[in-house]
DODO-685125 format. One record per residue: residue number from 1; residue in three letters; x, y, z of N, C-alpha, C in turn. Coordinates in nm, 2 decimals, decimal comma, always signed. Layout:
// residues N
R  num  residu      nx      ny      nz     cax     cay     caz      cx      cy      cz
R  NUM     ALA       X       Y       Z       X       Y       Z       X       Y       Z
...
This chain:
// residues 166
R  num  residu      nx      ny      nz     cax     cay     caz      cx      cy      cz
R    1     MET  +11,61  +13,39  +12,35  +11,59  +13,26  +12,27  +11,62  +13,32  +12,18
R    2     ASN  +11,69  +13,24  +11,99  +11,70  +13,42  +11,93  +11,58  +13,42  +11,86
R    3     GLU  +11,58  +13,49  +11,74  +11,47  +13,51  +11,63  +11,43  +13,34  +11,56
R    4     ASP  +11,51  +13,32  +11,48  +11,52  +13,15  +11,49  +11,48  +13,04  +11,58
R    5     LYS  +11,49  +13,07  +11,65  +11,56  +12,99  +11,78  +11,35  +12,99  +11,74
R    6     GLN  +11,34  +13,11  +11,83  +11,17  +13,14  +11,86  +11,04  +13,07  +11,72
R    7     SER  +11,18  +13,14  +11,57  +11,03  +13,10  +11,46  +10,98  +12,97  +11,53
R    8     LEU  +11,15  +12,90  +11,49  +11,13  +12,73  +11,45  +10,98  +12,73  +11,60
R    9     GLU  +11,02  +12,75  +11,70  +10,88  +12,71  +11,82  +10,74  +12,73  +11,72
R   10     THR  +10,74  +12,83  +11,72  +10,60  +12,86  +11,67  +10,57  +12,78  +11,56
R   11     ASN  +10,64  +12,77  +11,44  +10,62  +12,72  +11,42  +10,61  +12,56  +11,38
R   12     LEU  +10,72  +12,49  +11,43  +10,68  +12,39  +11,52  +10,50  +12,36  +11,65
R   13     ASN  +10,49  +12,43  +11,70  +10,37  +12,46  +11,84  +10,26  +12,44  +11,75
R   14     SER  +10,34  +12,54  +11,57  +10,15  +12,46  +11,54  +10,12  +12,44  +11,36
R   15     ALA  +10,23  +12,36  +11,36  +10,17  +12,21  +11,30  +10,19  +12,07  +11,43
R   16     VAL  +10,17  +12,07  +11,54  +10,15  +12,00  +11,60   +9,93  +12,01  +11,67
R   17     ASP   +9,93  +12,13  +11,66   +9,76  +12,20  +11,62   +9,75  +12,18  +11,59
R   18     ALA   +9,80  +12,20  +11,38   +9,63  +12,11  +11,24   +9,76  +11,94  +11,27
R   19     LEU   +9,84  +11,93  +11,32   +9,82  +11,75  +11,35   +9,73  +11,69  +11,51
R   20     ARG   +9,68  +11,79  +11,50   +9,59  +11,78  +11,67   +9,43  +11,78  +11,58
R   21     GLU   +9,41  +11,91  +11,52   +9,29  +11,93  +11,48   +9,27  +11,77  +11,27
R   22     GLY   +9,41  +11,68  +11,31   +9,33  +11,62  +11,14   +9,40  +11,65  +11,04
R   23     LYS   +9,52  +11,82  +11,04   +9,56  +11,86  +10,97   +9,70  +11,81  +10,87
R   24     LEU   +9,65  +11,78  +10,76   +9,82  +11,70  +10,73   +9,94  +11,88  +10,72
R   25     VAL  +10,06  +11,82  +10,82  +10,14  +11,91  +10,78  +10,32  +11,84  +10,78
R   26     ALA  +10,39  +11,88  +10,61  +10,52  +11,91  +10,57  +10,64  +11,81  +10,66
R   27     PHE  +10,69  +11,84  +10,67  +10,84  +11,80  +10,71  +10,98  +11,74  +10,70
R   28     PRO  +11,06  +11,87  +10,73  +11,18  +11,77  +10,67  +11,26  +11,65  +10,74
R   29     THR  +11,29  +11,52  +10,63  +11,40  +11,40  +10,76  +11,46  +11,37  +10,66
R   30     GLU  +11,60  +11,32  +10,69  +11,68  +11,30  +10,67  +11,74  +11,29  +10,48
R   31     THR  +11,62  +11,24  +10,50  +11,61  +11,17  +10,31  +11,50  +11,27  +10,21
R   32     VAL  +11,37  +11,28  +10,24  +11,30  +11,42  +10,16  +11,20  +11,48  +10,24
R   33     TYR  +11,13  +11,57  +10,18  +10,98  +11,56  +10,28  +10,90  +11,46  +10,31
R   34     GLY  +10,80  +11,48  +10,48  +10,72  +11,43  +10,47  +10,61  +11,46  +10,53
R   35     LEU  +10,48  +11,38  +10,42  +10,35  +11,40  +10,43  +10,27  +11,43  +10,54
R   36     GLY  +10,29  +11,45  +10,62  +10,23  +11,37  +10,75  +10,08  +11,34  +10,80
R   37     ALA  +10,00  +11,28  +10,94   +9,93  +11,34  +10,98   +9,90  +11,25  +11,09
R   38     ASP   +9,84  +11,28  +11,14   +9,78  +11,19  +11,29   +9,80  +11,11  +11,30
R   39     ALA   +9,88  +11,02  +11,27   +9,86  +10,82  +11,32   +9,70  +10,78  +11,34
R   40     LYS   +9,67  +10,85  +11,42   +9,57  +10,73  +11,49   +9,45  +10,81  +11,43
R   41     ASN   +9,43  +10,97  +11,33   +9,33  +10,99  +11,32   +9,29  +10,93  +11,12
R   42     VAL   +9,15  +10,85  +11,13   +9,16  +10,79  +11,06   +9,10  +10,90  +10,92
R   43     ASP   +9,02  +10,97  +10,93   +9,01  +11,09  +10,83   +9,10  +11,17  +10,75
R   44     ALA   +9,20  +11,19  +10,89   +9,39  +11,29  +10,85   +9,45  +11,16  +10,76
R   45     VAL   +9,41  +11,03  +10,79   +9,49  +10,91  +10,68   +9,51  +10,92  +10,56
R   46     ASN   +9,40  +10,91  +10,60   +9,32  +10,99  +10,42   +9,35  +11,03  +10,33
R   47     GLN   +9,28  +11,15  +10,45   +9,37  +11,32  +10,36   +9,42  +11,30  +10,32
R   48     ILE   +9,55  +11,24  +10,35   +9,72  +11,18  +10,24   +9,66  +11,15  +10,12
R   49     PHE   +9,62  +11,01  +10,10   +9,56  +10,96  +10,09   +9,54  +11,04   +9,92
R   50     LYS   +9,45  +11,17   +9,93   +9,30  +11,28   +9,90   +9,48  +11,33   +9,79
R   51     VAL   +9,50  +11,42   +9,92   +9,65  +11,45   +9,83   +9,74  +11,40   +9,73
R   52     LYS   +9,77  +11,35   +9,78   +9,88  +11,24   +9,66   +9,82  +11,23   +9,55
R   53     GLN   +9,72  +11,13   +9,55   +9,66  +11,02   +9,44   +9,64  +10,94   +9,47
R   54     ARG   +9,76  +10,88   +9,64   +9,79  +10,77   +9,60   +9,76  +10,63   +9,69
R   55     PRO   +9,73  +10,52   +9,54   +9,61  +10,46   +9,57   +9,60  +10,37   +9,73
R   56     LEU   +9,55  +10,38   +9,77   +9,52  +10,27   +9,89   +9,54  +10,20   +9,97
R   57     ASN   +9,62  +10,12   +9,86   +9,65   +9,98   +9,96   +9,80  +10,01   +9,91
R   58     HIS   +9,86  +10,10   +9,89  +10,00  +10,15   +9,93  +10,03  +10,18  +10,09
R   59     PRO  +10,01  +10,04  +10,16  +10,11  +10,10  +10,27  +10,13  +10,31  +10,33
R   60     LEU  +10,13  +10,33  +10,43  +10,28  +10,49  +10,49  +10,34  +10,41  +10,61
R   61     ILE  +10,41  +10,44  +10,62  +10,55  +10,45  +10,68  +10,47  +10,55  +10,88
R   62     ILE  +10,50  +10,53  +10,98  +10,48  +10,54  +11,12  +10,57  +10,59  +11,16
R   63     HIS  +10,62  +10,67  +11,17  +10,71  +10,82  +11,19  +10,67  +10,79  +11,40
R   64     LEU  +10,79  +10,75  +11,50  +10,79  +10,78  +11,64  +10,95  +10,86  +11,67
R   65     PRO  +10,84  +10,92  +11,78  +10,94  +11,02  +11,83  +11,08  +11,00  +11,93
R   66     THR  +11,06  +10,79  +11,99  +11,23  +10,73  +11,97  +11,06  +10,61  +12,03
R   67     ILE  +11,26  +10,54  +12,04  +11,22  +10,36  +12,02  +11,16  +10,26  +12,10
R   68     SER  +11,08  +10,41  +12,16  +11,09  +10,31  +12,34  +10,95  +10,34  +12,33
R   69     HIS  +10,91  +10,46  +12,16  +10,81  +10,40  +12,13  +10,72  +10,29  +12,03
R   70     PHE  +10,82  +10,20  +12,02  +10,85  +10,11  +11,90  +10,70  +10,04  +11,92
R   71     GLU  +10,75   +9,96  +12,11  +10,63   +9,88  +12,12  +10,53   +9,91  +12,16
R   72     HIS  +10,42  +10,06  +12,14  +10,25  +10,10  +12,14  +10,20  +10,02  +11,93
R   73     TRP  +10,32  +10,04  +11,87  +10,22  +10,01  +11,72  +10,34   +9,86  +11,69
R   74     ALA  +10,35   +9,81  +11,78  +10,37   +9,66  +11,67  +10,36   +9,56  +11,78
R   75     SER  +10,31   +9,40  +11,74  +10,23   +9,31  +11,83  +10,33   +9,27  +11,83
R   76     GLU  +10,43   +9,26  +11,68  +10,54   +9,12  +11,79  +10,69   +9,23  +11,73
R   77     ILE  +10,74   +9,21  +11,76  +10,87   +9,24  +11,74  +10,97   +9,14  +11,84
R   78     ASN  +11,02   +9,09  +11,65  +11,20   +8,99  +11,72  +11,24   +9,02  +11,72
R   79     THR  +11,36   +8,97  +11,78  +11,53   +9,03  +11,82  +11,62   +9,10  +11,73
R   80     ALA  +11,60   +9,02  +11,61  +11,70   +9,08  +11,47  +11,61   +9,27  +11,47
R   81     ALA  +11,48   +9,25  +11,49  +11,47   +9,39  +11,48  +11,48   +9,50  +11,58
R   82     TRP  +11,50   +9,42  +11,71  +11,51   +9,54  +11,81  +11,61   +9,58  +11,80
R   83     GLN  +11,72   +9,43  +11,78  +11,88   +9,50  +11,69  +11,83   +9,59  +11,66
R   84     LEU  +11,81   +9,62  +11,54  +11,81   +9,72  +11,45  +11,78   +9,87  +11,49
R   85     ALA  +11,67   +9,86  +11,58  +11,61  +10,01  +11,62  +11,71  +10,04  +11,72
R   86     GLN  +11,80  +10,00  +11,83  +11,89   +9,97  +11,88  +12,05   +9,97  +11,79
R   87     LYS  +12,10   +9,98  +11,69  +12,18  +10,05  +11,62  +12,17  +10,16  +11,51
R   88     PHE  +11,98  +10,14  +11,43  +12,01  +10,21  +11,36  +11,89  +10,37  +11,39
R   89     TRP  +11,87  +10,32  +11,47  +11,72  +10,50  +11,51  +11,80  +10,55  +11,55
R   90     PRO  +11,75  +10,74  +11,64  +11,76  +10,78  +11,56  +11,84  +10,77  +11,40
R   91     GLY  +11,84  +10,74  +11,29  +11,81  +10,68  +11,11  +11,69  +10,66  +10,99
R   92     PRO  +11,70  +10,67  +10,90  +11,67  +10,65  +10,82  +11,63  +10,53  +10,75
R   93     LEU  +11,59  +10,49  +10,86  +11,55  +10,28  +10,84  +11,41  +10,25  +10,92
R   94     THR  +11,37  +10,18  +10,83  +11,24  +10,17  +10,85  +11,19  +10,05  +10,85
R   95     LEU  +11,18   +9,98  +10,98  +11,11   +9,81  +10,94  +10,99   +9,85  +10,90
R   96     VAL  +10,92   +9,68  +10,95  +10,78   +9,60  +10,94  +10,78   +9,49  +10,99
R   97     VAL  +10,70   +9,51  +11,10  +10,70   +9,43  +11,18  +10,50   +9,38  +11,22
R   98     LYS  +10,45   +9,27  +11,24  +10,35   +9,28  +11,25  +10,30   +9,37  +11,35
R   99     ARG  +10,14   +9,44  +11,31  +10,09   +9,59  +11,39  +10,06   +9,52  +11,51
R  100     ALA  +10,01   +9,57  +11,56   +9,94   +9,61  +11,69   +9,81   +9,68  +11,64
R  101     SER   +9,69   +9,63  +11,74   +9,58   +9,57  +11,64   +9,54   +9,72  +11,63
R  102     HIS   +9,53   +9,83  +11,69   +9,49   +9,89  +11,74   +9,50  +10,01  +11,56
R  103     VAL   +9,67   +9,98  +11,50   +9,68  +10,03  +11,43   +9,62  +10,04  +11,25
R  104     LEU   +9,52  +10,14  +11,28   +9,45  +10,19  +11,13   +9,53  +10,07  +11,03
R  105     ASP   +9,34  +10,04  +10,94   +9,36  +10,01  +10,88   +9,42  +10,11  +10,74
R  106     ALA   +9,42  +10,18  +10,69   +9,38  +10,27  +10,63   +9,59  +10,32  +10,64
R  107     VAL   +9,63  +10,30  +10,72   +9,82  +10,31  +10,77   +9,81  +10,24  +10,68
R  108     THR   +9,77  +10,10  +10,71   +9,81   +9,92  +10,67   +9,83   +9,99  +10,51
R  109     GLY   +9,75   +9,97  +10,44   +9,72   +9,97  +10,35   +9,61   +9,79  +10,35
R  110     GLY   +9,65   +9,79  +10,47   +9,53   +9,64  +10,52   +9,57   +9,54  +10,51
R  111     GLN   +9,73   +9,60  +10,48   +9,86   +9,48  +10,51   +9,81   +9,49  +10,69
R  112     PRO   +9,92   +9,27  +10,74   +9,89   +9,27  +10,89  +10,06   +9,39  +10,91
R  113     THR  +10,08   +9,37  +10,89  +10,21   +9,48  +10,97  +10,19   +9,58  +10,93
R  114     VAL  +10,29   +9,67  +10,93  +10,31   +9,81  +10,98  +10,51   +9,94  +10,99
R  115     GLY  +10,49   +9,89  +10,83  +10,64  +10,04  +10,89  +10,68  +10,16  +10,97
R  116     LEU  +10,76  +10,15  +11,03  +10,81  +10,19  +11,13  +10,96  +10,28  +11,07
R  117     ARG  +10,94  +10,36  +11,19  +11,07  +10,45  +11,18  +11,16  +10,68  +11,33
R  118     VAL  +11,22  +10,60  +11,26  +11,27  +10,74  +11,45  +11,35  +10,78  +11,34
R  119     PRO  +11,27  +10,92  +11,31  +11,41  +11,02  +11,21  +11,48  +11,10  +11,28
R  120     ASN  +11,59  +11,13  +11,26  +11,70  +11,16  +11,30  +11,69  +11,32  +11,26
R  121     HIS  +11,66  +11,36  +11,14  +11,59  +11,51  +11,08  +11,63  +11,68  +11,22
R  122     PRO  +11,66  +11,66  +11,30  +11,64  +11,72  +11,40  +11,49  +11,91  +11,40
R  123     ILE  +11,40  +11,88  +11,28  +11,30  +11,95  +11,34  +11,19  +11,80  +11,32
R  124     ALA  +11,22  +11,66  +11,25  +11,13  +11,58  +11,26  +11,14  +11,58  +11,40
R  125     ARG  +11,27  +11,58  +11,39  +11,22  +11,52  +11,62  +11,16  +11,55  +11,67
R  126     ALA  +11,17  +11,69  +11,67  +11,16  +11,75  +11,75  +11,01  +11,84  +11,81
R  127     LEU  +10,95  +11,77  +11,61  +10,76  +11,77  +11,55  +10,78  +11,68  +11,70
R  128     LEU  +10,78  +11,53  +11,66  +10,74  +11,39  +11,66  +10,71  +11,39  +11,89
R  129     HIS  +10,89  +11,50  +11,90  +10,84  +11,53  +12,04  +10,73  +11,56  +12,10
R  130     LYS  +10,66  +11,68  +12,04  +10,68  +11,74  +12,09  +10,53  +11,75  +12,08
R  131     PHE  +10,48  +11,66  +11,99  +10,42  +11,55  +11,92  +10,30  +11,44  +12,01
R  132     ASN  +10,42  +11,43  +12,07  +10,44  +11,27  +12,05  +10,29  +11,14  +12,11
R  133     GLY  +10,33  +11,12  +11,97  +10,28  +10,98  +11,90  +10,26  +10,96  +11,76
R  134     GLY  +10,27  +10,91  +11,70  +10,27  +10,87  +11,59  +10,24  +10,95  +11,46
R  135     ILE  +10,34  +10,94  +11,38  +10,28  +10,99  +11,26  +10,30  +11,00  +11,15
R  136     ALA  +10,20  +10,99  +11,07  +10,18  +10,85  +10,95  +10,23  +10,95  +10,74
R  137     ALA  +10,41  +10,91  +10,72  +10,36  +11,04  +10,65  +10,40  +10,97  +10,51
R  138     PRO  +10,42  +10,91  +10,42  +10,50  +10,92  +10,29  +10,57  +11,07  +10,27
R  139     SER  +10,60  +11,04  +10,18  +10,71  +11,13  +10,10  +10,57  +11,26   +9,99
R  140     ALA  +10,63  +11,39  +10,07  +10,52  +11,46  +10,05  +10,51  +11,46   +9,95
R  141     ASN  +10,49  +11,42   +9,84  +10,49  +11,52   +9,71  +10,32  +11,34   +9,60
R  142     ARG  +10,33  +11,42   +9,51  +10,20  +11,38   +9,41  +10,20  +11,21   +9,42
R  143     PHE  +10,19  +11,09   +9,39  +10,26  +11,00   +9,37  +10,21  +10,89   +9,23
R  144     GLY  +10,38  +10,92   +9,23  +10,49  +10,84   +9,09  +10,54  +10,99   +9,06
R  145     TYR  +10,52  +11,08   +9,15  +10,63  +11,20   +9,15  +10,71  +11,19   +9,27
R  146     MET  +10,80  +11,29   +9,13  +10,94  +11,29   +9,22  +10,95  +11,35   +9,34
R  147     SER  +11,04  +11,29   +9,44  +11,03  +11,30   +9,64  +11,03  +11,47   +9,60
R  148     ALA  +10,98  +11,56   +9,66  +11,04  +11,67   +9,80  +11,14  +11,65   +9,85
R  149     THR  +11,27  +11,70   +9,91  +11,34  +11,75   +9,95  +11,38  +11,90  +10,03
R  150     ASN  +11,31  +11,96   +9,91  +11,22  +12,09  +10,06  +11,12  +12,11  +10,02
R  151     ALA  +11,05  +12,23  +10,09  +10,94  +12,31  +10,13  +10,95  +12,39  +10,01
R  152     LEU  +11,01  +12,46   +9,95  +10,99  +12,51   +9,89  +10,94  +12,38   +9,74
R  153     HIS  +10,99  +12,32   +9,70  +10,88  +12,18   +9,71  +10,78  +12,15   +9,66
R  154     VAL  +10,78  +12,11   +9,82  +10,62  +12,10   +9,88  +10,54  +12,16   +9,86
R  155     GLU  +10,54  +12,30   +9,90  +10,53  +12,39   +9,78  +10,45  +12,43   +9,65
R  156     LYS  +10,51  +12,41   +9,59  +10,49  +12,39   +9,42  +10,40  +12,24   +9,42
R  157     GLU  +10,43  +12,14   +9,47  +10,43  +12,06   +9,49  +10,22  +12,07   +9,54
R  158     LEU  +10,25  +12,07   +9,62  +10,11  +12,05   +9,68  +10,07  +12,17   +9,71
R  159     GLY  +10,11  +12,24   +9,76  +10,01  +12,44   +9,75   +9,96  +12,43   +9,90
R  160     THR   +9,82  +12,47   +9,83   +9,76  +12,52   +9,96   +9,65  +12,36  +10,04
R  161     GLN   +9,68  +12,22  +10,00   +9,62  +12,11  +10,00   +9,74  +12,09  +10,17
R  162     VAL   +9,83  +12,18  +10,12   +9,89  +12,14  +10,31   +9,88  +12,24  +10,42
R  163     ASP   +9,83  +12,20  +10,57   +9,87  +12,34  +10,60   +9,92  +12,36  +10,68
R  164     VAL  +10,06  +12,30  +10,75  +10,20  +12,37  +10,77  +10,29  +12,29  +10,70
R  165     ILE  +10,40  +12,40  +10,65  +10,49  +12,28  +10,59  +10,61  +12,34  +10,69
R  166     LEU  +10,72  +12,34  +10,72  +10,82  +12,31  +10,76  +10,94  +12,34  +10,72
């Protein structure tokens, strides 16, 4: 394994550990950087809102490792949603479906639906596969500000409030 791959592997392991400890991780997607937390950890999800200064009624997207995780997070998936997922995932498509009963109100802003996505960025995919769960992640910037498109933007805007920046 070359040095870059070892470094990425080490960083991914640190990010997964941070997520499991209820900390925040910034990671790239094919669109913008996301500010992620374990979607099943209410304290971690609430930390996203605090750091972003985001209103609590603004739902978050849950990023998934593969389409096979779709049914775990949704209570109903109609034919059109399945077809879209099969055609465009992984990719920059978020599908809004009826949420499963275990999905946190903190993630959905109390709505009966949840936004789900399987990103196609190689680092996001590697992180999600290693974590093997849902990561709630809006863009990694303060609410109402420009979305971060690289790690330096995240560091400048959110600084030490993010535990790991990939």
